N, C-alpha and C positions, 0 to 999 in steps of 0.2 A: 530709888532707881532699881534696886535688885527685886523689890516686891512687884514693881510694874512688869519687869521682865518675866518673873515667875507666873504672874497672872496671864500675860500674853501667851506664854508657852502652854499653860494649862488650857486656855481657850482653843489653841491650835490642836492640841491633843484630843480635846473633847469633840471638836468638829470632825477630825479625821476618824475618830472612833465611831461617831454616829454615822458617818458616810459608809464605813466598812460594815457596820452593823446592818444598815438598811440594804446594802448590797447583798449581804449574807442572807437576809430575810427573803429578798427576791429570788435568790438562787434556791433557797429551800422550798419556796412555794412552787417554783417551776419544776424542781426535781420531784416533789410530791405529786404534782399533776401528771408528769410524764410517767412516774412509777405506777400511779393508779390506772392510767390508760393502758399501760403495757400489760398489767396483770388483770385485766377486766374479764369477767365471766358473765355470759348472758343469763339474765335472771329467769327463774322458772315462773310458771303461771302468770304470764303477762296480762292476761285478761283481768284477773283479780286486781293486779297492781294498777291498771289503768282505771278500773272502776272505783278504786279507793282514792286515787291521786287527785282527781279533779272535783271531788265533792267539797264544796265550799271554797274552791280556789278561784281567785279573780286575777286574770292575766293583765288587767289594767293597772294593778298595783305592783310596784317593784318590791323585791325582797328587802327585809330590814327597814321597812317603811317607818320614817320618823325616828329611826334609831341611829343608824350609821350608813355611810355610802356603800354601794356595791362595788367590790373590787373585781375588775374585769382584767384578766390576763390575756395578752395578745401574742399570737404566734402566726407569722406570715411566711408562706412559701411562695416566692416570686418565680414564676415560670420563665418569663422573658420580658425584656424591653425591646420595643421595635417601633419603627416609623417615627424616629426622632426628627422633628421638624423645627429647625432653628428659626425659620422665618415666622412661625406662629408661636414659638416657645412652648411647644407641647410635645407629648410623647404618649405612646400606648403601652399598657402593661396588662398582663394576665397573672392573677395570683389566687392562691387559696388562703383565705383568712380564717383562722381558728381562734375562737374566744372561749374562755373558761371563767365561770363564776359559780357561786353557790347560792341555792335557793332552799332554805331549811323547810319550807312548806311542802317541798316535793320529796323529802326523805321517806324511804319505805323499807329500809332494812340494811343488809350487808353492803359495805362500802365498795366491794369489788364487783357487785352485781350491776348490770346495766341493762337498760332497754333503749331501743332505737326509736327516735321520734322523727316522723317525716309527714309532709303534706298537712292533713287536717289535724293530726295530733300535735304537730309543731305549732300550729296557730293557737293552741290552747294554753301555752305557757308564756311567761313573760321573758323577753330577751331585749338587750339594749339596742336602741336604734342607731347603731354605728354607721357612720358615713365617712366618705373620703372628702375632706373639705376642699381640696384643690382639684377636684374632678370636674371636667366639662361634660363628660358623659359617663354614666355609671350603670352598667348592665349586670344583673345577677340572674343566673339560671336557677329558677325555683326547684328544678329537679335535683340540683346538687346540694340544696340546703338540707343539712342533716344534723340532728342533735343526739348525743349519748347522755342519758340520764342515769347517774349512779345512785346507789342506795342511800348515801349520806346527803343527797341533794345537790351534788356537784354536777354541773352540766358542761359538756364539751360540744360546742356549736361550730360548724364549719360551712363555708359557702365558696363557690367559684365566682370570681369577679373579673369582668373585663371593663377597663376604664381608660378614658382619654384624659390625661392629667396635664396641668400647667405647671411650669416651674420657671422661675426667673433665671435668665442666662446672661452672662457678661462676656462680650466678645472682644474686649480690649486686647487680649493676648492671642487672639485667633491668628494662625491655626494651632498654636501651642497652648491652647486654653484647656482648663479643667472645669467642666460643668457639673452642676448638682441636680440630680433627679430626686425630687422630694415627694414622699407619700405621707399624707397627714390624716390620721384617723381621729375622730372625735364623736361624741354623742350629739345627736341633733337637738334633743329637747331636755337634756339633763345637764346640770352644772356639777361642779366638783363636790358639792355637799350631798349629791345623790348618786353619782356614778364616777368612779375613778379608774383610769386605765394604767396598766403597767405592762412593760414589754417582757416577754420570755426570751424570744430570739426571732431573727429573720434569716431565712435561708434563700439563697439565690442559686438557681440551677445553672444559668449561663452567665459567665463573667465576660465573655468575648462577644463583640458585635462586629459588624462589617467596618464601621468607621470609628468605633470607640471600644474601650475596654474599661472594666470597673476596677478602680484602684483600691477603694476602701468603702466601708459603710459605717454609718453613725446612727446609733439609737438614742433617742432622748425624749423627754417630756417638756413641753413648753406651753405657756399660756397663750390662748387665742381669743379673738373677739367673740362676744356673745352672738350666737347664730340666730336665736329666736327673738332677740331684742330684750329678753328678761335680764334682770340683774343677777350677779353672781359670776364667779370665775370659772372659765372653761379651760381645761387642760387637754391638749391634744397629744396623742402619741405619734411621734414623728420619726421616720426613718429616711436618711439621706444617703444617696449613693454618689460618690465622687467618680465621675467618668472622665477619661482622658482621650483626646482625639489621637488617632493613629496618623503619624507624620509621613509614612512611606509614600502614600498616594499623593500627598500634597507636595512633597519634595520633588517627585518625578514630574508632576503635572504643573507645578508653579515655579518653584525656586530654580530648578535647573534651566527651564526655558528663559526665565527672567535674566539669569546670569549669562547664559549663552547669547541672548539678544544684546545685552549691554557690551559684552566683549566683542561681538561681531561689529558693533558700531565703531570700534576703534580701528578697523581695517583701513578706514579712510586716511589715517595718519601716515600710512605707507603708500598711498596713491599719489599720482601726479598732482602737484598743487594747482595746476591750471585746469584739471578735469573736474570743474565744479559741478557739472551735471551728474556725473557718476557718484560723486561724494554726496550730493543732495538726495539722490535716489536711495542710497544706502541708509542715510539718516532718517528719511521719511518712512522707509519700510520698518526700521527699528521702532520708531515712535508708534506706528500703527499696531505693531505686535505687542507693545507694552499696553496699549489701550485694550486690546483683546484679552490680555492676561488680567487686567483690572476687572473686566466683566466676568471672567472665569472665577476670580477669587470671591466675588460678591454673589455668585450663583447660589440660590437657596438660602441666602442670609437676609436678615431683616435690615431695613433702612434705619441705621442708628445715627445719632448725632455726633459720635466720637470717632476717632480714627483707630482702625485696627492695626495690629502689628504688621500684618501682611501688606496692607496698603502703604504703610510707612516705607517698607523695603522697596515696594514697587515705585513709589513716588521718587525716592532717592535715585533709583536706577533710571527713571525717566529723566531726571535732572542731568545725570551723566550723559545720556544719549543726546539731550537737547544742547548741552554745552559742547559736545563733540560736533554737532551740526553748526553751531555758531563759530567754532574754531575753524571749520572748513571755509566758511564765508570770509572770516578775517584773513586766513592764509591766502585765499584767492586774491583779495583786494591788495594785500601787502605785496604779494608776488607780482601782480599786474603793475602796481605802481613802481616797484623796483626795476622791472623789465623795461617799462617805458622810459624810465630815467636813464638807464644804461644805453638804450637804443638812441635816444635823443643826443646823448653825448657823443656816440660814435658817428652819427650823421653830421654833427657839427665839425668833427675832425676831418671827415671825408670830404665835406664841402670845401674846407680850407685847403686840403691837399689837392683837390681838383682845380681850384682857382690858381694855385701855385704852379701846377703842371701846365695848365693852359697858358699861363703867362710866360713860362720859361721856354715852351716849345713853339709858340706862335712867332712867325718872322716879324722883326721890328720894322719900323718905317724906313730906317736907313738901309736895312738889308733888302727889304722889298723894293726900295728905290733903286738899289744897285742892280737887282735882278731885272727891273723894268726900265732901266735908264735908257733914255732916248739916244740915238746915235748923234755923233758930232756933226756939225754943219758940213765939214768937208766930206764926211762919209755919206751924208744925205745928198750932197751935191754930186758925189760920184756914183751913187746907187739910187737913182731915181726911176729905175725901170719899174713897170707894174709888177713884175715877178718879185722883186725885192720888197716892195711895199706890202705885198700879200704875205710874204714870209715874216715880216716884222709884226704884223697884226696877229698872226697865228702864234708866234712866240710869246707875246703878251698874254694872250688868252690862256695858254698852257700854264704859265706861271701863276695866274690867279686861281685856276682850278686846282693846282697842286697845293696851294695854301689852304683852300677850302676843304679839300679832302683830308689834309692833316688835322684840321680842327675837328671835323666830324668823326674821324677815327678815334680821337681822344675821348669825345663824348660817348661814343658807342662802347668803348672799352670800360668807361666808368659805369655806365648804366648796366652793362652785361655782367660785370664781375664784382663790383664793389657796392652795389645798392643794398640797403638794409632790408632783408626779407625775414619776416617773423614766421617761422615754421614751428611745427610741434616739437621737432627734435631740438632746435635752437632754443625754444621757449623752455623746454625741460632742463636743458643744460644751464641756461641762465638762471632758472628758478632754484636750482640746487645751490647756487651761491647767494640766494636772496635771504631776506629776513623770514619769509614764509617757511622755508626749509628749517630754519632754526626753531621756529615755533612748533612745527611738527615734531621735531626731535624732542623738544621738551614735553609735548603732550604724550608721546609714547611712553614716557616714564611716569609722568604726573598722574594721568588718569588711572592706569592699572594699580599704582601704589595706593592712591586715595581710596579707590573702590575696595581694594583688599583690606585696608585698615577698617573701613566702615563695616564690611561683612564680618570680620573677626569680632569687632565690638558688638555688632548686632546679635549674632548667634551666641556669643559668650554671655551677654547679659540675659538673653532669653533662657538659655539652658541653666544658667546659675539661678535665676529667679524661679525657674520651674523646680529645681532641686530643693530650693528653700521652701517653696509652698508645700512640698511633701512633708 
């Protein structure tokens, strides 16, 4: 058991030592190249040097042919990233690419001496056919292509490149996403047995952009597929820039309007339960605003099959607004049902009281008979004059009219004062005592509390995962 532990520890130490050693070798190579370039001296008698250099030199053959691969050191100065288009998953970059390698066939003397090669002279030497693998467009200004040839055969080659590059982007965490801008250099027609790349460093002039800022950069080498279709391993020099989206614009333009629209839809909980038209207008306006915000969030974004974080928040807000609209409809129907039930009960009571009043105040048959009782025979016998007969008929008619007027006055009094009229004021007063008002009171607390809990969980998870990804 102890022997196995010792062997494992030894292997770990050996791997860490080899990693540190290789890193130290890279640093020494880069420092030597920088030191050589810093102390360069322009070589004398260039004409004689050029006359001797290219005698018997074949630029079609790489250095160290059939011996060992050419070690090419890369140093990139990236001027800027711009025109980042999420819908096309592409961006534009302008950079200066500097390559360093050694060609022993071009050695001519002192290592600090140098001659500058441009245009036709540059075409006479061999240089690696470096390309950007993930480029859609790749423009190189020939006027900027320059090589410095030192006396020991070391060559510093630089060129200005404008390229439109592609890079895979993941928008699941949008707008709190971190994207990767990738630049991948590789030889077009040489594999690892012929040309090998190593990074010196990458310099970025501008870390801040309008919508993004660069968090960090990563340099590495990774195997890539064969470009020409030939066998062999191709290793690409890759630099990745992790860029993070600025949230200030999105918070002001998306989250604040979304929250304000959702909160505004809750005003209907304090409105009159029977004002269903006003409630519906407020809810529909909030729904249309949410649809507009959905279009705003997807502006300039690709059509992906998964849901983005911004869409999740918007959909949940839309659900809250839609539920508030449904709550208004339910409250209206419940209040209407409760009001009709109460009014029907009052009408039944009033009808019963009206019948009782009419029964108690209308003259009975006995009373009516007393008032209209015919005179006795002896009275009729003594009063048979025409004047007396006319007076008796008039007295009977007045008694009947008096009873009729009494009945009509009772009906008019009932219809004028006690009839159930449903006005806006009485409806509101009745609704306050209904089940609809109780539902509204519950919604005033339930909706804001639920939305607050969701928002806290949403932003908490997003910012926590964002800190963890760093």
